[in-house]
DRENPA-3360 file (N, C-alpha, C; in nm, 2 decimals, always signed):
BEGIN
1 = MTAPATDN = +6.74/-0.05/-14.80/+6.67/-0.18/-14.83/+6.57/-0.21/-14.79 ~ +6.46/-0.24/-14.89/+6.33/-0.31/-14.85/+6.33/-0.43/-14.82 ~ +6.23/-0.48/-14.71/+6.20/-0.60/-14.71/+6.13/-0.68/-14.80 ~ +6.14/-0.82/-14.78/+6.06/-0.87/-14.89/+5.92/-0.91/-14.87 ~ +5.86/-0.86/-15.00/+5.69/-0.89/-14.97/+5.69/-0.99/-14.93 ~ +5.59/-0.98/-14.86/+5.53/-1.16/-14.79/+5.39/-1.15/-14.83 ~ +5.34/-1.26/-14.87/+5.24/-1.33/-14.91/+5.09/-1.39/-14.86 ~ +5.05/-1.28/-14.77/+4.93/-1.27/-14.67/+4.81/-1.35/-14.72;
9 = SPAPPPER = +4.78/-1.38/-14.81/+4.69/-1.44/-14.87/+4.63/-1.62/-14.82 ~ +4.54/-1.63/-14.81/+4.52/-1.77/-14.74/+4.54/-1.85/-14.88 ~ +4.59/-1.93/-14.82/+4.62/-2.06/-14.91/+4.49/-2.10/-14.98 ~ +4.51/-2.17/-15.08/+4.37/-2.23/-15.14/+4.32/-2.34/-15.08 ~ +4.20/-2.34/-15.07/+4.19/-2.52/-15.04/+4.24/-2.62/-15.12 ~ +4.24/-2.74/-15.01/+4.29/-2.83/-15.12/+4.18/-2.93/-15.27 ~ +4.19/-2.95/-15.35/+4.15/-2.95/-15.44/+4.02/-3.07/-15.41 ~ +3.92/-3.08/-15.48/+3.85/-3.18/-15.40/+3.82/-3.26/-15.53;
17 = TPPLPSRV = +3.85/-3.41/-15.49/+3.83/-3.50/-15.57/+3.65/-3.49/-15.58 ~ +3.62/-3.50/-15.75/+3.52/-3.46/-15.84/+3.43/-3.60/-15.76 ~ +3.28/-3.68/-15.77/+3.26/-3.77/-15.79/+3.23/-3.84/-15.92 ~ +3.24/-3.96/-15.92/+3.19/-3.98/-16.07/+3.06/-3.95/-16.12 ~ +3.07/-3.92/-16.22/+2.93/-3.92/-16.30/+2.85/-3.99/-16.26 ~ +2.71/-3.97/-16.26/+2.61/-4.02/-16.28/+2.62/-4.16/-16.40 ~ +2.65/-4.13/-16.51/+2.63/-4.24/-16.61/+2.78/-4.31/-16.59 ~ +2.86/-4.28/-16.52/+2.98/-4.39/-16.54/+2.91/-4.48/-16.39;
25 = VEVEILDR = +2.83/-4.45/-16.29/+2.79/-4.52/-16.19/+2.68/-4.65/-16.25 ~ +2.60/-4.56/-16.35/+2.50/-4.61/-16.37/+2.56/-4.74/-16.47 ~ +2.67/-4.71/-16.54/+2.74/-4.84/-16.65/+2.83/-4.95/-16.56 ~ +2.88/-4.89/-16.48/+2.91/-5.01/-16.37/+2.79/-5.08/-16.28 ~ +2.68/-5.01/-16.25/+2.58/-5.10/-16.20/+2.49/-5.18/-16.34 ~ +2.47/-5.17/-16.39/+2.45/-5.25/-16.52/+2.55/-5.35/-16.58 ~ +2.67/-5.30/-16.59/+2.76/-5.44/-16.60/+2.77/-5.49/-16.48 ~ +2.76/-5.48/-16.35/+2.78/-5.60/-16.28/+2.64/-5.68/-16.28;
33 = ESRFAADL = +2.55/-5.58/-16.26/+2.40/-5.63/-16.29/+2.38/-5.76/-16.41 ~ +2.48/-5.76/-16.53/+2.44/-5.79/-16.63/+2.54/-5.93/-16.63 ~ +2.65/-5.95/-16.55/+2.75/-6.04/-16.55/+2.69/-6.12/-16.44 ~ +2.62/-6.04/-16.29/+2.55/-6.15/-16.19/+2.39/-6.25/-16.31 ~ +2.35/-6.17/-16.37/+2.26/-6.26/-16.41/+2.30/-6.38/-16.53 ~ +2.45/-6.32/-16.59/+2.49/-6.43/-16.68/+2.56/-6.58/-16.58 ~ +2.61/-6.50/-16.49/+2.67/-6.63/-16.41/+2.57/-6.73/-16.35 ~ +2.43/-6.65/-16.30/+2.34/-6.73/-16.20/+2.29/-6.82/-16.35;
41 = RRARPIVW = +2.24/-6.73/-16.48/+2.22/-6.83/-16.57/+2.32/-7.00/-16.62 ~ +2.43/-6.95/-16.63/+2.51/-7.04/-16.64/+2.52/-7.17/-16.50 ~ +2.52/-7.11/-16.41/+2.57/-7.21/-16.30/+2.44/-7.26/-16.24 ~ +2.32/-7.19/-16.25/+2.15/-7.24/-16.18/+2.08/-7.20/-16.26 ~ +2.10/-7.24/-16.38/+1.97/-7.23/-16.47/+1.85/-7.25/-16.47 ~ +1.77/-7.33/-16.37/+1.65/-7.35/-16.31/+1.58/-7.23/-16.25 ~ +1.71/-7.16/-16.16/+1.68/-7.04/-16.02/+1.65/-6.91/-16.11 ~ +1.75/-6.85/-16.25/+1.76/-6.78/-16.37/+1.58/-6.81/-16.40;
49 = WSTLLGPF = +1.55/-6.91/-16.48/+1.45/-6.96/-16.54/+1.30/-6.90/-16.48 ~ +1.34/-6.96/-16.36/+1.20/-6.96/-16.29/+1.20/-6.80/-16.24 ~ +1.30/-6.74/-16.19/+1.30/-6.60/-16.12/+1.24/-6.51/-16.23 ~ +1.29/-6.51/-16.40/+1.25/-6.43/-16.47/+1.07/-6.49/-16.54 ~ +1.07/-6.61/-16.53/+0.97/-6.59/-16.61/+0.81/-6.64/-16.53 ~ +0.88/-6.69/-16.38/+0.81/-6.70/-16.23/+0.69/-6.60/-16.21 ~ +0.69/-6.46/-16.20/+0.63/-6.40/-16.19/+0.52/-6.34/-16.33 ~ +0.54/-6.36/-16.41/+0.50/-6.30/-16.52/+0.37/-6.44/-16.49;
57 = AATLAMLA = +0.42/-6.57/-16.50/+0.33/-6.67/-16.54/+0.23/-6.68/-16.41 ~ +0.32/-6.68/-16.27/+0.20/-6.67/-16.20/+0.10/-6.54/-16.16 ~ +0.10/-6.42/-16.23/+0.05/-6.33/-16.25/-0.06/-6.35/-16.36 ~ -0.04/-6.42/-16.43/-0.14/-6.46/-16.54/-0.22/-6.55/-16.51 ~ -0.20/-6.65/-16.43/-0.27/-6.74/-16.38/-0.36/-6.69/-16.25 ~ -0.33/-6.55/-16.21/-0.41/-6.52/-16.10/-0.51/-6.44/-16.16 ~ -0.47/-6.38/-16.31/-0.56/-6.29/-16.33/-0.69/-6.41/-16.42 ~ -0.59/-6.49/-16.46/-0.76/-6.60/-16.55/-0.80/-6.65/-16.40;
65 = WLWIDRGG = -0.80/-6.71/-16.28/-0.87/-6.73/-16.18/-0.96/-6.65/-16.19 ~ -0.94/-6.53/-16.16/-0.99/-6.42/-16.12/-1.06/-6.41/-16.19 ~ -1.09/-6.37/-16.35/-1.13/-6.41/-16.45/-1.25/-6.43/-16.43 ~ -1.24/-6.60/-16.41/-1.35/-6.69/-16.38/-1.43/-6.70/-16.27 ~ -1.35/-6.64/-16.18/-1.40/-6.63/-16.04/-1.47/-6.49/-16.02 ~ -1.43/-6.43/-16.05/-1.49/-6.24/-16.02/-1.56/-6.19/-16.17 ~ -1.54/-6.26/-16.27/-1.57/-6.17/-16.41/-1.47/-6.10/-16.46 ~ -1.49/-6.05/-16.60/-1.42/-6.02/-16.67/-1.39/-5.86/-16.62;
73 = DFVLKLVA = -1.52/-5.77/-16.59/-1.51/-5.63/-16.53/-1.43/-5.63/-16.37 ~ -1.45/-5.70/-16.25/-1.34/-5.69/-16.20/-1.17/-5.71/-16.22 ~ -1.14/-5.78/-16.31/-1.02/-5.75/-16.39/-0.94/-5.67/-16.42 ~ -1.10/-5.57/-16.52/-1.05/-5.48/-16.54/-1.02/-5.35/-16.45 ~ -1.09/-5.37/-16.38/-1.10/-5.25/-16.29/-0.95/-5.29/-16.22 ~ -0.93/-5.43/-16.19/-0.78/-5.48/-16.13/-0.68/-5.43/-16.18 ~ -0.68/-5.42/-16.31/-0.58/-5.38/-16.40/-0.61/-5.22/-16.39 ~ -0.70/-5.20/-16.38/-0.68/-4.99/-16.38/-0.63/-4.95/-16.23;
81 = KAAATFFG = -0.63/-5.00/-16.15/-0.56/-4.96/-16.03/-0.44/-5.00/-15.99 ~ -0.43/-5.15/-16.07/-0.25/-5.17/-16.05/-0.20/-5.06/-16.15 ~ -0.25/-5.01/-16.26/-0.17/-4.89/-16.35/-0.18/-4.75/-16.25 ~ -0.28/-4.75/-16.18/-0.29/-4.63/-16.08/-0.17/-4.62/-15.98 ~ -0.14/-4.77/-15.93/-0.07/-4.75/-15.83/+0.03/-4.71/-15.87 ~ +0.10/-4.79/-16.01/+0.26/-4.80/-16.06/+0.28/-4.64/-16.11 ~ +0.22/-4.57/-16.19/+0.22/-4.44/-16.22/+0.19/-4.32/-16.08 ~ +0.13/-4.34/-15.98/+0.15/-4.20/-15.92/+0.09/-4.23/-15.76;
89 = LGRFVILF = -0.02/-4.32/-15.75/-0.08/-4.34/-15.63/-0.02/-4.41/-15.49 ~ +0.11/-4.54/-15.59/+0.16/-4.58/-15.48/+0.08/-4.68/-15.43 ~ +0.13/-4.66/-15.24/+0.04/-4.81/-15.17/-0.06/-4.68/-15.11 ~ -0.08/-4.56/-15.15/-0.17/-4.47/-15.11/-0.34/-4.55/-15.16 ~ -0.35/-4.63/-15.26/-0.46/-4.63/-15.33/-0.51/-4.78/-15.24 ~ -0.44/-4.81/-15.13/-0.50/-4.90/-15.01/-0.63/-4.78/-15.00 ~ -0.61/-4.69/-14.94/-0.72/-4.59/-14.89/-0.83/-4.60/-14.97 ~ -0.84/-4.63/-15.11/-0.98/-4.60/-15.13/-1.01/-4.73/-15.15;
97 = GSDSGDPE = -1.01/-4.87/-15.09/-1.06/-4.95/-15.14/-1.20/-4.90/-15.01 ~ -1.33/-5.01/-15.09/-1.45/-5.04/-14.99/-1.40/-5.13/-14.89 ~ -1.45/-5.11/-14.77/-1.50/-5.20/-14.70/-1.59/-5.30/-14.67 ~ -1.72/-5.29/-14.76/-1.75/-5.38/-14.78/-1.79/-5.48/-14.86 ~ -1.80/-5.59/-14.85/-1.77/-5.73/-14.96/-1.85/-5.75/-15.05 ~ -1.97/-5.71/-15.07/-2.05/-5.67/-15.19/-2.01/-5.57/-15.28 ~ -2.00/-5.60/-15.41/-1.98/-5.49/-15.50/-2.05/-5.45/-15.54 ~ -2.18/-5.46/-15.46/-2.30/-5.41/-15.58/-2.33/-5.23/-15.48;
105 = ATSAIMTS = -2.25/-5.33/-15.33/-2.28/-5.20/-15.22/-2.20/-5.09/-15.25 ~ -2.13/-5.06/-15.34/-2.00/-4.94/-15.33/-1.98/-4.94/-15.48 ~ -1.95/-4.83/-15.53/-1.87/-4.81/-15.66/-1.73/-4.86/-15.67 ~ -1.69/-4.86/-15.54/-1.52/-4.94/-15.53/-1.57/-5.09/-15.56 ~ -1.55/-5.16/-15.66/-1.55/-5.34/-15.65/-1.45/-5.38/-15.59 ~ -1.34/-5.30/-15.53/-1.18/-5.35/-15.47/-1.16/-5.31/-15.34 ~ -1.22/-5.43/-15.23/-1.17/-5.39/-15.11/-1.06/-5.35/-15.06 ~ -1.06/-5.28/-14.96/-0.92/-5.24/-14.88/-0.81/-5.37/-14.90;
113 = RELFVMVT = -0.85/-5.46/-14.86/-0.78/-5.57/-14.83/-0.72/-5.62/-14.97 ~ -0.82/-5.63/-15.01/-0.77/-5.63/-15.20/-0.66/-5.58/-15.24 ~ -0.73/-5.44/-15.21/-0.58/-5.38/-15.25/-0.45/-5.39/-15.19 ~ -0.46/-5.44/-15.10/-0.36/-5.48/-14.98/-0.25/-5.58/-15.06 ~ -0.33/-5.69/-15.08/-0.32/-5.77/-15.18/-0.25/-5.78/-15.29 ~ -0.32/-5.67/-15.40/-0.25/-5.62/-15.51/-0.10/-5.56/-15.52 ~ -0.11/-5.45/-15.38/+0.02/-5.40/-15.40/+0.10/-5.49/-15.37 ~ +0.07/-5.54/-15.25/+0.21/-5.62/-15.21/+0.24/-5.72/-15.32;
121 = WMDLFAAC = +0.17/-5.76/-15.36/+0.21/-5.92/-15.52/+0.28/-5.79/-15.61 ~ +0.24/-5.67/-15.64/+0.31/-5.57/-15.76/+0.47/-5.53/-15.71 ~ +0.49/-5.55/-15.54/+0.58/-5.52/-15.49/+0.67/-5.65/-15.49 ~ +0.66/-5.73/-15.44/+0.74/-5.90/-15.43/+0.76/-5.87/-15.65 ~ +0.66/-5.90/-15.71/+0.70/-5.85/-15.85/+0.79/-5.84/-15.91 ~ +0.83/-5.70/-15.85/+0.93/-5.61/-15.91/+1.06/-5.65/-15.84 ~ +1.04/-5.72/-15.68/+1.15/-5.75/-15.64/+1.23/-5.85/-15.67 ~ +1.13/-5.97/-15.71/+1.18/-6.05/-15.76/+1.29/-6.05/-15.94;
129 = LLIFHAGF = +1.20/-5.91/-16.03/+1.28/-5.93/-16.10/+1.40/-5.83/-16.10 ~ +1.43/-5.74/-15.98/+1.50/-5.65/-16.01/+1.64/-5.73/-15.89 ~ +1.61/-5.80/-15.82/+1.73/-5.93/-15.74/+1.73/-5.96/-15.84 ~ +1.69/-6.04/-15.93/+1.79/-6.14/-15.98/+1.79/-6.07/-16.13 ~ +1.72/-6.02/-16.20/+1.76/-5.96/-16.38/+1.75/-5.77/-16.36 ~ +1.83/-5.73/-16.25/+1.84/-5.62/-16.31/+1.91/-5.53/-16.42 ~ +1.99/-5.65/-16.47/+2.09/-5.60/-16.59/+1.94/-5.61/-16.73 ~ +1.89/-5.66/-16.72/+1.78/-5.72/-16.79/+1.66/-5.55/-16.79;
137 = MFKIPRFG = +1.60/-5.54/-16.65/+1.52/-5.43/-16.62/+1.61/-5.29/-16.68 ~ +1.69/-5.29/-16.63/+1.79/-5.16/-16.63/+1.82/-5.10/-16.79 ~ +1.79/-5.20/-16.87/+1.80/-5.16/-17.04/+1.71/-5.15/-17.11 ~ +1.57/-5.15/-17.04/+1.47/-5.12/-17.08/+1.45/-5.00/-17.10 ~ +1.42/-4.93/-17.22/+1.39/-4.77/-17.27/+1.34/-4.70/-17.15 ~ +1.40/-4.57/-17.16/+1.33/-4.49/-17.08/+1.32/-4.54/-16.93 ~ +1.24/-4.64/-16.91/+1.23/-4.72/-16.77/+1.38/-4.76/-16.68 ~ +1.42/-4.86/-16.78/+1.55/-4.87/-16.71/+1.66/-4.75/-16.65;
145 = PAMLRLRE = +1.68/-4.66/-16.74/+1.77/-4.51/-16.70/+1.69/-4.50/-16.53 ~ +1.54/-4.48/-16.53/+1.49/-4.41/-16.46/+1.52/-4.47/-16.35 ~ +1.51/-4.59/-16.38/+1.51/-4.68/-16.23/+1.65/-4.70/-16.18 ~ +1.79/-4.65/-16.30/+1.90/-4.65/-16.28/+1.93/-4.53/-16.17 ~ +1.83/-4.37/-16.22/+1.89/-4.25/-16.16/+1.85/-4.29/-15.98 ~ +1.75/-4.37/-15.96/+1.72/-4.40/-15.84/+1.80/-4.41/-15.71 ~ +1.95/-4.46/-15.81/+2.07/-4.46/-15.69/+2.07/-4.38/-15.56 ~ +2.09/-4.20/-15.69/+2.07/-4.10/-15.61/+2.03/-4.10/-15.50;
153 = DGEFILQS = +1.92/-4.15/-15.50/+1.73/-4.11/-15.39/+1.82/-4.19/-15.29 ~ +1.92/-4.32/-15.30/+1.93/-4.36/-15.20/+2.06/-4.34/-15.17 ~ +2.16/-4.26/-15.21/+2.27/-4.24/-15.15/+2.25/-4.11/-15.07 ~ +2.15/-4.02/-15.14/+2.13/-3.93/-15.03/+2.04/-3.95/-14.88 ~ +1.94/-4.04/-14.96/+1.91/-4.07/-14.84/+1.98/-4.15/-14.71 ~ +2.07/-4.25/-14.72/+2.18/-4.31/-14.64/+2.29/-4.23/-14.58 ~ +2.32/-4.09/-14.68/+2.40/-4.03/-14.59/+2.33/-3.88/-14.49 ~ +2.17/-3.92/-14.52/+2.09/-3.79/-14.44/+2.04/-3.91/-14.31;
161 = HRWMKRFT = +2.03/-4.01/-14.34/+2.02/-4.05/-14.25/+2.11/-4.21/-14.11 ~ +2.25/-4.14/-14.14/+2.32/-4.21/-14.14/+2.36/-4.37/-14.05 ~ +2.22/-4.38/-13.98/+2.23/-4.46/-13.89/+2.17/-4.58/-13.95 ~ +2.12/-4.59/-14.07/+2.07/-4.72/-14.18/+2.19/-4.77/-14.18 ~ +2.28/-4.74/-14.19/+2.41/-4.82/-14.24/+2.42/-4.92/-14.08 ~ +2.37/-4.87/-14.01/+2.44/-4.94/-13.84/+2.31/-5.08/-13.83 ~ +2.20/-5.01/-13.88/+2.10/-5.11/-13.89/+2.05/-5.17/-14.01 ~ +2.11/-5.17/-14.12/+2.13/-5.24/-14.28/+1.97/-5.25/-14.30;
169 = FIGLVLFV = +1.89/-5.35/-14.19/+1.80/-5.44/-14.26/+1.72/-5.35/-14.24 ~ +1.70/-5.32/-14.06/+1.56/-5.23/-14.03/+1.56/-5.13/-14.13 ~ +1.66/-5.06/-14.15/+1.76/-4.96/-14.30/+1.63/-4.97/-14.38 ~ +1.67/-5.09/-14.46/+1.59/-5.14/-14.59/+1.46/-5.16/-14.58 ~ +1.41/-5.20/-14.45/+1.29/-5.22/-14.44/+1.18/-5.11/-14.45 ~ +1.23/-4.96/-14.35/+1.18/-4.86/-14.34/+1.19/-4.78/-14.48 ~ +1.28/-4.81/-14.53/+1.31/-4.75/-14.66/+1.17/-4.84/-14.79 ~ +1.19/-4.88/-14.76/+1.10/-4.97/-14.86/+0.89/-4.90/-14.84;
177 = AFPLAATG = +0.90/-4.91/-14.66/+0.77/-4.87/-14.61/+0.74/-4.73/-14.65 ~ +0.84/-4.67/-14.67/+0.78/-4.53/-14.65/+0.71/-4.45/-14.77 ~ +0.63/-4.43/-14.84/+0.54/-4.45/-14.91/+0.62/-4.29/-15.02 ~ +0.73/-4.27/-15.04/+0.74/-4.21/-15.20/+0.77/-4.22/-15.29 ~ +0.76/-4.20/-15.43/+0.82/-4.23/-15.54/+0.97/-4.26/-15.56 ~ +1.07/-4.21/-15.47/+1.20/-4.19/-15.45/+1.23/-4.35/-15.35 ~ +1.14/-4.44/-15.29/+1.17/-4.52/-15.20/+1.08/-4.71/-15.28 ~ +1.06/-4.75/-15.20/+0.98/-4.89/-15.24/+1.09/-4.99/-15.31;
185 = SVAGSLFG = +1.02/-5.08/-15.34/+1.06/-5.21/-15.37/+1.16/-5.22/-15.53 ~ +1.15/-5.10/-15.56/+1.22/-5.07/-15.69/+1.35/-5.00/-15.65 ~ +1.29/-4.90/-15.59/+1.42/-4.83/-15.51/+1.50/-4.92/-15.42 ~ +1.46/-5.00/-15.37/+1.49/-5.04/-15.24/+1.62/-5.17/-15.26 ~ +1.56/-5.22/-15.45/+1.68/-5.31/-15.48/+1.82/-5.26/-15.49 ~ +1.83/-5.14/-15.52/+1.92/-5.09/-15.52/+2.00/-4.99/-15.40 ~ +1.88/-5.02/-15.31/+1.93/-4.89/-15.18/+2.05/-5.02/-15.07 ~ +1.95/-5.18/-15.13/+1.99/-5.27/-15.03/+2.12/-5.29/-15.07;
193 = QLLGLSRG = +2.23/-5.27/-15.15/+2.30/-5.32/-15.21/+2.41/-5.19/-15.15 ~ +2.36/-5.03/-15.16/+2.43/-4.91/-15.08/+2.44/-4.99/-14.89 ~ +2.34/-5.04/-14.87/+2.41/-5.13/-14.77/+2.45/-5.22/-14.71 ~ +2.52/-5.28/-14.83/+2.59/-5.42/-14.80/+2.51/-5.48/-14.81 ~ +2.42/-5.50/-14.80/+2.34/-5.62/-14.81/+2.34/-5.69/-14.89 ~ +2.33/-5.89/-14.87/+2.35/-6.01/-14.99/+2.20/-5.98/-15.04 ~ +2.21/-6.07/-15.23/+2.11/-6.04/-15.23/+1.98/-6.10/-15.18 ~ +1.98/-6.19/-15.14/+1.87/-6.31/-15.02/+1.83/-6.20/-14.91;
201 = ATMAGLVV = +1.93/-6.11/-14.83/+1.89/-6.05/-14.76/+1.83/-5.90/-14.81 ~ +1.88/-5.83/-14.94/+1.76/-5.77/-14.97/+1.63/-5.80/-15.04 ~ +1.62/-5.92/-15.08/+1.45/-5.97/-15.12/+1.42/-5.99/-14.99 ~ +1.48/-6.00/-14.83/+1.41/-6.06/-14.76/+1.35/-5.89/-14.68 ~ +1.43/-5.79/-14.73/+1.42/-5.67/-14.66/+1.30/-5.59/-14.76 ~ +1.30/-5.61/-14.85/+1.17/-5.58/-14.95/+1.04/-5.66/-14.93 ~ +1.02/-5.75/-14.92/+0.92/-5.86/-14.89/+0.87/-5.85/-14.75 ~ +0.94/-5.79/-14.65/+0.90/-5.73/-14.50/+0.93/-5.59/-14.51;
209 = GSVFGNAL = +0.95/-5.52/-14.56/+0.90/-5.39/-14.59/+0.80/-5.35/-14.64 ~ +0.74/-5.39/-14.76/+0.62/-5.38/-14.84/+0.52/-5.42/-14.73 ~ +0.47/-5.56/-14.71/+0.40/-5.60/-14.60/+0.37/-5.47/-14.49 ~ +0.49/-5.45/-14.45/+0.48/-5.37/-14.32/+0.43/-5.21/-14.36 ~ +0.45/-5.16/-14.49/+0.40/-5.04/-14.56/+0.29/-5.04/-14.55 ~ +0.24/-5.16/-14.63/+0.10/-5.17/-14.68/-0.02/-5.24/-14.60 ~ +0.07/-5.29/-14.47/-0.04/-5.26/-14.34/-0.08/-5.17/-14.26 ~ +0.07/-5.07/-14.27/+0.01/-4.95/-14.24/-0.09/-4.87/-14.31;
217 = MLLGKQVV = -0.09/-4.85/-14.42/-0.24/-4.81/-14.50/-0.33/-4.85/-14.48 ~ -0.30/-5.00/-14.45/-0.45/-5.08/-14.46/-0.49/-5.05/-14.28 ~ -0.45/-5.00/-14.21/-0.43/-4.94/-14.10/-0.47/-4.79/-14.09 ~ -0.46/-4.76/-14.19/-0.47/-4.59/-14.21/-0.64/-4.54/-14.29 ~ -0.63/-4.70/-14.30/-0.78/-4.70/-14.42/-0.90/-4.70/-14.31 ~ -0.89/-4.78/-14.18/-0.96/-4.76/-14.11/-0.99/-4.61/-13.98 ~ -0.89/-4.57/-13.99/-0.88/-4.40/-13.95/-0.92/-4.32/-14.02 ~ -0.93/-4.30/-14.17/-0.98/-4.22/-14.29/-1.14/-4.26/-14.26;
225 = NRVPLFRS = -1.17/-4.40/-14.26/-1.33/-4.39/-14.25/-1.42/-4.31/-14.18 ~ -1.31/-4.24/-14.08/-1.45/-4.16/-14.02/-1.46/-4.06/-14.06 ~ -1.36/-3.99/-14.15/-1.38/-3.88/-14.24/-1.43/-3.84/-14.32 ~ -1.54/-3.78/-14.35/-1.67/-3.82/-14.46/-1.61/-3.82/-14.61 ~ -1.48/-3.69/-14.62/-1.43/-3.71/-14.72/-1.38/-3.85/-14.84 ~ -1.36/-3.88/-14.73/-1.32/-4.02/-14.79/-1.37/-4.17/-14.79 ~ -1.55/-4.10/-14.78/-1.62/-4.24/-14.75/-1.68/-4.28/-14.93 ~ -1.66/-4.40/-14.95/-1.69/-4.43/-15.07/-1.83/-4.44/-15.11;
233 = DNPLNIVA = -1.94/-4.38/-15.05/-2.06/-4.42/-15.10/-2.10/-4.28/-15.21 ~ -2.03/-4.19/-15.21/-2.06/-4.06/-15.30/-1.93/-4.03/-15.36 ~ -1.98/-4.01/-15.52/-1.84/-4.06/-15.60/-1.80/-3.88/-15.59 ~ -1.81/-3.80/-15.54/-1.79/-3.66/-15.55/-1.69/-3.66/-15.39 ~ -1.75/-3.75/-15.30/-1.62/-3.78/-15.24/-1.50/-3.85/-15.26 ~ -1.54/-3.92/-15.35/-1.38/-4.04/-15.42/-1.34/-3.91/-15.47 ~ -1.37/-3.83/-15.55/-1.33/-3.73/-15.64/-1.24/-3.65/-15.56 ~ -1.25/-3.60/-15.41/-1.20/-3.52/-15.36/-1.08/-3.56/-15.28;
241 = GIACVVAI = -1.13/-3.71/-15.21/-1.02/-3.81/-15.18/-0.90/-3.79/-15.24 ~ -0.91/-3.84/-15.36/-0.85/-3.87/-15.47/-0.71/-3.73/-15.48 ~ -0.79/-3.63/-15.47/-0.76/-3.53/-15.51/-0.70/-3.42/-15.39 ~ -0.71/-3.50/-15.23/-0.63/-3.48/-15.11/-0.51/-3.59/-15.13 ~ -0.49/-3.70/-15.15/-0.43/-3.75/-15.19/-0.32/-3.73/-15.26 ~ -0.33/-3.70/-15.40/-0.22/-3.64/-15.47/-0.19/-3.55/-15.42 ~ -0.26/-3.47/-15.36/-0.21/-3.34/-15.28/-0.07/-3.34/-15.22 ~ -0.12/-3.45/-15.11/-0.02/-3.50/-15.01/+0.09/-3.57/-15.04;
249 = ILLLNWRY = +0.09/-3.63/-15.18/+0.21/-3.70/-15.27/+0.28/-3.62/-15.32 ~ +0.20/-3.53/-15.39/+0.32/-3.41/-15.45/+0.37/-3.28/-15.36 ~ +0.30/-3.26/-15.25/+0.38/-3.21/-15.18/+0.50/-3.36/-15.06 ~ +0.48/-3.39/-15.05/+0.57/-3.49/-15.01/+0.67/-3.48/-15.14 ~ +0.62/-3.51/-15.23/+0.79/-3.54/-15.34/+0.88/-3.41/-15.36 ~ +0.77/-3.27/-15.36/+0.85/-3.15/-15.38/+0.92/-3.13/-15.26 ~ +0.90/-3.16/-15.17/+0.94/-3.13/-15.00/+1.11/-3.23/-15.06 ~ +1.07/-3.37/-15.13/+1.19/-3.48/-15.09/+1.29/-3.41/-15.23;
257 = RKMKERWA = +1.23/-3.31/-15.31/+1.31/-3.30/-15.40/+1.39/-3.18/-15.36 ~ +1.35/-3.07/-15.27/+1.41/-2.93/-15.23/+1.51/-3.03/-15.14 ~ +1.46/-3.10/-15.05/+1.61/-3.17/-14.99/+1.72/-3.20/-15.01 ~ +1.68/-3.29/-15.16/+1.78/-3.36/-15.22/+1.86/-3.29/-15.29 ~ +1.84/-3.11/-15.34/+1.87/-3.03/-15.42/+2.01/-2.98/-15.32 ~ +1.94/-2.97/-15.22/+2.05/-2.94/-15.13/+2.15/-3.00/-15.07 ~ +2.12/-3.14/-15.08/+2.20/-3.22/-15.05/+2.31/-3.22/-15.19 ~ +2.27/-3.22/-15.26/+2.33/-3.24/-15.39/+2.44/-3.11/-15.38;
265 = EGSGSTR = +2.40/-3.00/-15.37/+2.48/-2.92/-15.37/+2.59/-2.91/-15.28 ~ +2.54/-2.94/-15.18/+2.62/-2.94/-15.10/+2.78/-3.03/-15.09 ~ +2.69/-3.14/-15.18/+2.85/-3.22/-15.17/+2.91/-3.27/-15.33 ~ +2.87/-3.20/-15.42/+2.90/-3.13/-15.50/+2.89/-3.24/-15.59 ~ +2.77/-3.29/-15.59/+2.73/-3.37/-15.72/+2.74/-3.33/-15.84 ~ +2.73/-3.42/-15.93/+2.71/-3.38/-16.09/+2.59/-3.50/-16.08 ~ +2.53/-3.48/-16.26/+2.41/-3.55/-16.25/+2.48/-3.62/-16.41;
% end
């Protein structure tokens, strides 16, 4: 009589509950923000309208005043630098301002301090809209879905640096101040929610983080002034300096993406 066979194979690991697909979470965020905007419009219509139209009205008024005071060429340069800031350079653009207040003395018509004000203004513009009207912003074709996907970046950074959960406000400030495409005021509006901050605290964190990060760039400008590559008196130096900064940005973002990919594989997240 033979003994009954025993199964010595290891027990299968417990099934892991898969995370919610990104699309599901994005729909939940969009629904929550839309309900918040609707409630705000019904309860506080003045706040709703002022936070929606105020940033645009203030920006147009500022551009009109600059057109009268500094001329059309300055405004066009300002708009061009704002576009370069939004689509690639970020707050690194502050490094390419001039140190002279005389526009005729340099090919860069904007000073570093003026660029500091411009980038800070852009950050506050985005912060105001995203804190109070994210539901509308997220519905913009192509732009809205790209902003919603920044939620994953916030989750990655939060899980990679768990101390941010304990020092919530400081964590948000540092998140906004760090010069990466996945950080800044746009992603910071979602990151503040991940930290459990109120909308008022998130708005304050975005303001402090923006000013802090831009001030560091303004300070860094004083350092790079000593490097001939960044001197603005030669157009070739400007081209070389831009190429150097673009290379640094690409390197930082490439390194960040690799780290995020490893995190996504380890956590079993799905896109």
